[in-house]
N, C-alpha and C positions, 0 to 999 in steps of 0.2 A: 501707128495709131494717132489720129488727130487730137491735139490737146483741146480740152474743154475750155470754152470762153470763161474769163473770170466773172465772178458775180458782179451784177450791176451795183454800183455805189455812187450816189448823187448827193447834192447838197442844196439847201436853201441858205442864201448868204446875205441877209439884210444887214444894213448898217443902222444903228440907233441914233440917227441924227435928225429924225422927224417921224411923222406918221406915215404908215404905208398907204399907198394909193392904189387906184384900179390897175395901173400898169404893173406895179409890184405883184398884185394879187394874180394877174394872168400869168406872169412869168413863173411864179411860185406854184401856181396850180399846174402848169404844164410840167414843171420839174417833178412835182409830186406824183402826177398820173404816170409819167415815164418810168419813175422808179417803182411804182406799185405794179404797173403792167409787166415789169421785168422781174417782179418778186425780189426786188432789190433792197438795199439799205439806204436810208436817207438821213443826212446830217442837218442839223440847224447850226449854222456857223454865225455867231454874233461878231460882226466886223466892227468892233468898237475902238479902232485905233485912233480916230479923230478925237483927241482929248478935249478939244475946245468946243466941239459940236455934239458929241455923243452924250446922251442922258439916260440915267437909269429908268426914268419914266417912259422913254421911248422904247427902251429894250423890253420893259414889261408889256407895253402896249403892242409891240409887234408880235409877241408870243400870243397874247390874248386874241389878237385880230386873226392870226393864222388858224388858231384852234377854232375860233368862231366860224371861220370859213370852212372847217372841216378837214384842214390839212394836218397831218400827224408826222412825226419824225421819230427816228430810232435812237439817236444820240445827239449830244450837244457839245460845242466847244466855243470858247471865247478867245478872240485873238489877243486881247490884252494880257492873257495869262500865258502866252506862247512866245514872249520876246526872246528868250535864249535860243529858240529854234531859228528865228529869223536872223539873229546875230551869227549863228553858226553858218548859215548859208552865205551871209555877207563875207565872212571870214574866208570861206572857201573861194569865193570870187575874187577877193583881193589877193589871196595866195596864188591864184592862177593868172593874175594880171588883167582880169576882166572887169575890175572896178577900180574907180579912182575918185579922189576927193574933188569937190566942186565948190567954188566960192561965189557962184553967180547969185542974182538978186532974189530976194524973198518972193517977188511976184511969180518968178518961175517955179519956186518951190512950194507955193502955198497949198496947192491941192494934191500933193504927192501921196498922202495917205488915203485919198478918195478915189473911187473908180472914175477914170477919165471918160465922161460920156461924150463919145465922138460923133455927135449929130450936128454937122456943120451948119445945117439950115436952122437949127434951133438954138444951139449954145456952143458956138465955136470956142469960146473961152474955156470950156471944160477940158479940152484936149491939150496935152502937153505940146508946146511948139517944138519944131525941129531944132535941136540944139546946134549952136555954132561952133562947138568944139573948143571953146575958149580955154577951158581947163584940162582938156584931154592931153595926156602925155604923148610924146612923139611916137612911142612904141609901147606895146604891152610890156609890163614889168611885174614879175612875181614878188618884188620887194615891198609892196604896199602892205601896211598893217593898219588895223582900225585905230583911229584917234577920235576920242570923244569930242563933241562939239563941231563936227564937220558933216557936210552933206556928201553923198556918194552917188555916182552914176555908173550904169552899166555900159561897157565898151562894146558897141554893136559892130559886127563885121561890115566893112564898107560895101555899099551897093550889092547887097545880097538879097535874093528873093527868098521870101518865107511863104510857102504855100500850103494850104490844107483844104480839106473838103468838109464844109460845115454840113451837119446832118439836116438842116432845115434850109440855110441860105445857099447851099451848093459851093462850088469851087471858089476859093478865095486866094488872092495873091497880094503881098505887100513887099515893098523893096526898101531896105534900109538906106539911109541917106536921102531918100526921096519922100517916102511916106512918114518916116519917123527917124530920129537920130538916137544918140546916146541918151538913155532915159534914167530918171531918178529912181534909185532903189533904196535909199536911206536919207532921212531928213533929221537934222540936228534938232534938239529940243529948242523951243521958241525962246527960252530964257538963256540958252547957251549951256546950261547945266544938264547932267545926265547923259545917257548914251543915245538919246534920240529914239526914232521909230522907223520901221520899214515902210516903204511905199506900198500902195495897193498892189502893184505888180509883183513885188518880191513876196509879200505875205501871202497873196493868193496862190502863187506857185508852190510855195513851201507847204501850205496847208492842203492843197489838192493832192500833192504827192504823198505826204505823210499820212493822210487818211485814206489813201488808195482810191480816190475819185476816178470813176471810169468814164463819166460824162459830165460835162459842165453845161447847164442850161441857164442862159441869161439873155439880156437884151441885145438887140442888133446893133446898138451903138457902141458895143465893146468888141467888135470884130478886129479892129486894129490892135487892141490890147491883147487879143489872142496871139497875134504874130510876135508881139514883144514877149509874151509869156512862153511861147515855144522856144525862143532863143534862150531864155533863162533856164528852161527845162533841159535843153541840150547842154548848157554850160555846167549845170549841176548833176547831170547824169540821171535826171528824172524822166519817167515815161510821160508821153503826151496823151492825155485823155481824149475821148471824143468831144466834139462841141455841137451845141444846138442853140443858135442864136434866134430868138423870137422877134417878130415885128414889134415896133414900139407902138403903144397907145398914145393918141395925141388929143389935144382939146379942140374945141370947135374953130380955133384960129390956125390949127395945124401945128402947134408947138407941142413937143413931146411932154408928157406928164412928168412933173417933178414934185418934190415935197412941198413946194410953195403952193400947189394946187389943193388948198384946204378943203374946198368944196367937193373933191373927188377922193378924199381920204377915206379909208375903210371906217374909221371911227365916226366920221361925219355922217356917212351913209347909214351906219348902224343906228345912230340917234334919230335919223329920219324915218326909221322903220323898214329900211331895205333889208331883205332876207338874204342869207348866203345863197339860196337857190336862184334868186333874182340876179345876183351878181355873177354867179357862174354861168347863167344863161347868156350873159353878154359876151362870153368868150367863145 
């Protein structure tokens, strides 16, 4: 007898570092519609790990704007309350010899807790550069243990293809050492004290797995991140969900929308009298 498909579980995953704009709205609307059409469960995941940019007022605003748009969710979680789960995943990778400390520059580490928007035409600085392996041990060693005040990288297998079929963008393939290298999974605290924070890649993988996400809907600028995350899923023994990467919305100059586009923020459009129906009609 054929096993039944697991129930659909999706997520909305905004970060409270600014106001939501039209690009966010379209992606979250698609995620909402796919979950509801499958009679599934939808999480709201507050990705508030960027302590320097996350603000309570942005967290409140994103909830208000999503509700105003007509989007509803079934459960919530906040990443800043889940740090022990991310540390446990890092410890597993260290014990397996798949993570190692890195002493490279702050510039390389600055955006590690943020989603690396890989839109080379618009913002190439947002993607993590291919690492030169300066801190990489000569061979994988299970002797590593966590030490506070250090940054850590995931040891990717050399020149290995990571392929998947995106449910919107179609077949995708990336090769380690060519498309990306050993990537950051943990960043030390800016002041050197405390245990630090997980990168976007590690926190995303842990949360998707532990909440049973069956499909990830997000922007097309994160296709390369999916390849990185598949490697982490394999290393941690997690299942790989389905992926649906949406096209990016761009301004009239062709640049992808970002939180600096205040004129296209949902909050700005609301104050101008634009209705939810008018916004949804744009999609």
